[in-house]
C-alpha positions in Angstrom: -36.0 17.5 26.7 -38.9 17.4 24.4 -39.7 14.0 22.9 -39.5 15.3 19.3 -35.9 16.5 19.7 -35.0 13.2 21.4 -36.4 11.1 18.6 -34.5 13.2 16.0 -31.3 12.6 17.9 -31.9 8.8 18.0 -32.7 8.7 14.3 -29.5 10.7 13.6 -27.3 8.3 15.5 -28.9 5.3 13.9 -28.2 6.7 10.4 -24.6 7.4 11.5 -24.2 3.8 12.5 -25.6 2.5 9.2 -23.2 4.7 7.2 -20.2 3.7 9.5 -20.8 -0.1 9.0 -21.4 0.3 5.3 -18.0 2.0 4.7 -15.9 -1.2 4.8 -18.0 -2.8 2.1 -17.6 0.2 -0.1 -13.8 0.1 0.4 -13.7 -3.6 -0.3 -15.5 -3.1 -3.6 -13.1 -0.3 -4.6 -10.1 -2.6 -3.9 -11.4 -5.1 -6.5 -10.6 -2.6 -9.2 -6.8 -3.0 -8.7 -5.3 -2.9 -12.2 -3.2 -5.5 -13.8 -3.5 -9.1 -15.0 -2.9 -10.8 -11.6 -3.9 -14.3 -12.6 -0.7 -15.0 -14.5 1.5 -14.1 -11.5 0.0 -15.6 -8.4 -2.8 -18.0 -7.5 -4.5 -15.6 -5.2 -4.8 -11.8 -4.9 -4.7 -10.4 -1.4 -6.7 -7.2 -1.3 -5.4 -4.3 0.8 -7.1 -4.7 4.2 -5.8 -4.6 7.8 -8.5 -7.2 8.6 -6.9 -9.8 6.4 -3.4 -10.1 8.0 -0.9 -12.7 6.6 2.2 -11.5 8.4 3.2 -11.2 12.1 3.3 -7.4 12.1 -0.1 -7.2 10.3 -1.6 -9.6 12.8 -0.5 -7.4 15.7 -1.9 -4.3 14.0 -5.2 -6.1 13.4 -5.4 -7.2 17.1 -4.9 -3.6 18.2 -7.5 -2.3 15.8 -10.1 -4.8 17.1 -9.3 -3.9 20.7 -9.7 -0.2 20.0 -13.0 -0.8 18.0 -14.3 -3.0 20.8 -13.7 -0.4 23.5 -15.2 2.3 21.3 -18.2 0.2 20.6 -18.7 -0.5 24.3 -18.5 3.2 25.1 -20.9 4.0 22.2 -23.5 1.4 23.4 -23.3 2.6 27.0 -23.6 6.3 26.2 -26.3 5.8 23.6 -28.2 3.4 25.9 -28.2 6.0 28.7 -29.3 8.7 26.2 -32.2 6.6 24.9 -33.2 5.6 28.4 -33.2 9.3 29.5 -35.2 10.3 26.4 -37.9 7.8 27.2 -37.9 7.8 31.0 -37.7 11.5 31.6 -39.6 13.0 28.7 -42.1 15.6 29.5 -45.7 14.3 29.9 -48.7 16.3 28.7 -50.0 16.8 32.2 -46.7 18.1 33.5 -45.8 21.8 33.8 -43.0 23.9 35.1 -39.3 23.0 35.4 -38.4 19.4 36.5 -36.5 18.8 39.7 -32.9 20.0 39.3 -30.1 17.7 40.7 -26.6 19.2 41.1 -23.4 17.1 41.5 -22.8 13.4 42.2 -19.5 12.3 43.6 -19.8 8.7 42.4 -20.6 9.8 38.9 -17.9 12.4 38.8 -15.4 9.8 40.0 -16.6 7.2 37.5 -16.3 9.4 34.4 -12.8 10.5 35.5 -11.3 7.1 36.5 -12.8 4.9 33.8 -11.5 7.0 30.9 -8.1 7.2 32.6 -8.0 3.4 32.8 -9.0 3.0 29.2 -6.4 5.5 27.9 -3.7 3.8 30.1 -4.6 0.3 28.8 -4.6 1.5 25.1 -1.3 3.3 25.6 0.4 0.2 27.0 -0.9 -2.1 24.3 0.0 0.4 21.6 3.6 0.8 22.9 4.0 -3.0 22.9 2.7 -3.2 19.3 5.0 -0.4 18.1 8.0 -2.0 19.8 7.4 -5.3 18.0 6.4 -3.9 14.6 9.1 -1.1 14.3 12.2 -3.2 14.9 15.6 -1.6 15.1 17.4 -4.6 13.6 16.5 -7.1 10.8 15.1 -10.5 11.9 17.5 -13.4 11.7 17.9 -14.8 8.2 16.0 -11.9 6.7 16.1 -11.0 3.0 17.3 -7.4 2.8 16.0 -5.3 0.0 16.5 -1.5 -0.6 13.3 0.2 -1.6 13.5 3.7 -3.2 10.4 5.8 -3.7 10.3 8.0 -6.9 7.6 10.2 -8.4 5.7 8.0 -9.1 7.1 4.5 -9.0 9.1 2.1 -6.8 12.6 0.8 -7.2 13.8 -2.4 -5.5 17.5 -3.4 -5.2 18.5 -6.9 -4.1 22.1 -7.8 -3.3 23.1 -10.7 -5.6 26.7 -11.9 -6.3 25.5 -13.5 -9.5 24.8 -10.2 -11.1 27.7 -8.3 -12.8 26.7 -5.2 -10.8 26.5 -7.2 -7.5 22.8 -6.4 -7.2 19.5 -6.9 -9.0 17.3 -3.8 -9.7 13.6 -4.1 -10.5 10.8 -1.6 -10.6 7.4 -1.6 -9.0 6.9 -5.3 -8.3 8.6 -6.7 -5.2 9.2 -10.5 -5.2 9.7 -12.3 -1.9 9.9 -15.9 -0.7 7.1 -17.3 1.5 8.0 -17.9 5.1 11.2 -15.9 5.1 11.5 -12.5 6.9 11.9 -9.5 4.6 13.7 -6.4 5.7 13.0 -3.3 3.6 15.3 -0.3 3.8 13.2 2.6 2.7 14.6 5.7 1.0 13.2 8.4 -1.2 14.7 10.0 -4.3 12.5 13.1 -4.2 9.5 13.8 -1.8 7.9 11.9 1.1 6.2 8.7 0.1 4.7 5.9 2.3 5.1 2.2 1.8 1.9 0.4 2.8 0.8 -3.2 2.1 -1.9 -3.7 4.8 -1.9 -7.5 4.8 1.9 -7.6 5.4 2.8 -4.6 7.6 1.9 -1.1 8.8 2.5 2.1 7.0 6.0 3.5 7.0 7.0 6.9 5.6 9.7 7.0 2.9 11.5 10.3 3.7 14.3 12.1 1.7 17.7 12.0 3.4 16.4 9.6 6.0 16.4 5.8 6.1 13.4 4.0 7.6 12.7 0.2 7.8 9.8 -2.1 7.6 9.7 -5.9 8.0 7.2 -8.7 7.3 6.9 -12.4 6.6 4.5 -13.4 3.9 2.8 -16.5 5.3 1.0 -17.5 2.1 1.8 -17.3 -1.6 0.0 -14.7 -3.6 -0.1 -11.2 -4.9 -0.3 -8.6 -2.1 -1.7 -5.2 -3.1 -0.8 -1.9 -1.5 -0.7 1.8 -2.1 1.6 4.8 -1.4 -0.2 6.2 1.6 1.4 9.7 1.7 0.3 12.4 -0.8 3.4 12.8 -3.1 2.0 14.7 -6.1 -0.7 14.5 -8.7 -0.1 10.8 -9.4 -0.1 9.8 -5.8 -3.1 7.5 -6.4 -1.2 5.9 -9.4 1.8 4.8 -7.2 0.6 1.3 -6.5 2.4 -1.5 -4.7 2.5 -5.2 -5.7 4.3 -7.8 -3.7 4.6 -11.3 -5.2 5.1 -14.0 -2.6 6.2 -17.4 -4.0 7.8 -20.5 -2.7 11.6 -20.3 -1.9 12.3 -22.4 -5.0 10.3 -20.2 -7.3 11.9 -17.1 -5.8 15.4 -18.4 -6.4 14.5 -19.1 -10.0 13.1 -15.6 -10.4 16.2 -14.1 -8.8 18.5 -16.2 -11.0 16.6 -15.1 -14.1 16.8 -11.4 -13.1 20.5 -11.7 -12.7 21.0 -12.9 -16.3 21.4 -10.6 -19.3 18.6 -10.1 -21.7 18.7 -12.0 -25.0 20.3 -10.0 -27.9 18.0 -10.6 -30.9 19.3 -9.3 -34.2 15.8 -9.0 -35.5 15.2 -6.0 -33.3 18.5 -4.2 -34.0 16.7 -1.2 -35.5 14.7 -0.6 -32.3 17.8 -1.1 -30.2 19.6 1.5 -32.2 16.8 4.0 -31.8 16.7 3.3 -28.0 20.5 4.1 -27.8 20.4 7.2 -30.0 17.5 8.9 -28.2 17.1 9.9 -24.5 15.8 6.4 -23.6 19.3 5.1 -22.8 20.1 8.2 -20.7 17.3 7.5 -18.3 16.8 3.7 -18.5 19.2 0.9 -17.7 19.3 -2.3 -19.8 22.1 -4.6 -18.7 24.8 -4.7 -21.4 23.1 -2.0 -23.5 22.7 1.2 -21.5 23.3 2.6 -18.0 20.6 5.1 -17.3 20.2 6.5 -13.8 16.8 8.3 -13.5 14.1 5.9 -14.6 13.0 2.2 -14.0 15.5 -0.5 -15.0 14.2 -2.3 -18.1 16.6 -5.2 -18.2 13.8 -7.7 -17.8 10.8 -5.4 -18.4 8.5 -8.0 -19.9 8.8 -10.3 -16.9 6.5 -7.8 -15.1 2.8 -7.8 -15.1 2.1 -4.1 -15.1 3.4 -0.8 -16.4 3.5 2.7 -14.9 3.6 1.4 -11.3 0.5 -0.8 -11.6 -1.6 1.6 -13.5 -2.1 -0.7 -16.5 -1.4 -4.3 -17.5 1.8 -4.8 -19.4 1.5 -6.1 -23.0 2.7 -4.9 -26.4 -0.3 -2.6 -26.9 0.0 -0.8 -23.6 3.8 -0.6 -23.9 3.4 1.0 -27.3 0.9 3.5 -26.0 3.1 4.3 -23.1 6.1 5.0 -25.3 4.0 7.1 -27.7 2.4 9.4 -25.1 3.2 8.7 -21.4 1.2 11.7 -20.3 -2.0 10.1 -21.6 -1.6 7.1 -19.4 -0.1 8.9 -16.4 -0.5 12.7 -16.5 2.3 14.5 -14.8 4.9 11.7 -15.0 8.5 12.6 -15.7 8.8 10.6 -18.9 8.4 12.8 -22.1 7.0 11.8 -25.4 9.8 11.7 -28.0 7.3 12.1 -30.9 8.5 8.9 -32.7 7.2 8.1 -36.1 5.0 5.0 -36.5 7.8 2.9 -37.7 10.2 4.1 -35.0 7.5 3.4 -32.4 7.0 -0.1 -33.7 10.8 -0.8 -33.7 11.3 0.4 -30.2 8.3 -1.5 -28.9 9.6 -4.7 -30.6 13.0 -4.2 -29.0 11.6 -3.7 -25.5 9.3 -6.8 -25.9 12.4 -9.0 -26.1 13.5 -7.9 -22.6 12.0 -10.8 -20.8 
């Protein structure tokens, strides 16, 4: 091999290594752009990374990832070390001419590069099987909080069993609330296409498949806001189908659950907006406890208790809510919510009514 070619190969691999190790930093910076005013919900925001595990399944996945990367790094160092050594040691000198000595076959080398890869694959296979067995449980952990999670284009629906609610369950959209230290068992279902529930710091990815029920479990070990993402392409707003898991103390979670089971306050001052809500298609799609019984869109009973709108795309406040009602396609192109072309006064009245749903 000519020395010029060898040097170019070394430079190529060095550049590849630099790019490889820079990628996690770029991904981390992108994660900081997660939308929503998180400061008012939780003391800390846990960015989506498998290398920041705060749940037993996530810890096992991280350990497996480090093992695979360690083995791959070892193979890389050995192979590239032999390559560099060969380039330097056996390069053609200026005084040499003709073909170098040709060596054919080596039983020890043939045996080594056959047996060693087999042992590596066998080891990784056993470890992976053990991790899958522990992460993908068949039954919920003892004392687990069981929640039904339904994926829609492009938002998440969560259903909690609760005897205090008139319907026997509490329905919320996009923001999952869980108690710290208690196992959570999610029953995953889809209303339309294949989605994927993935909060890296809590658990591995699990597909949400139509006409099939999958499960995922985790235990949030610290309070905070855990961010995630739908990890299966599900349409043109796939990237706008974000996940937010609020982990709070058991006492705070019980208070939240009790509040969600209550009916919203009926304020006479917003009667005009309520009337418009009932007269138009809003009440056909959206449920508001004691007001409407929609079946196709997010439950709005306690809308203003949430931090974001449109599945985490934008922080929820009066201004963003008004913009969303006026033209949903502007905030989330392709979503199934139409613009009802309300007048300015009608828009203000409906917004005022929805702002009372706390």
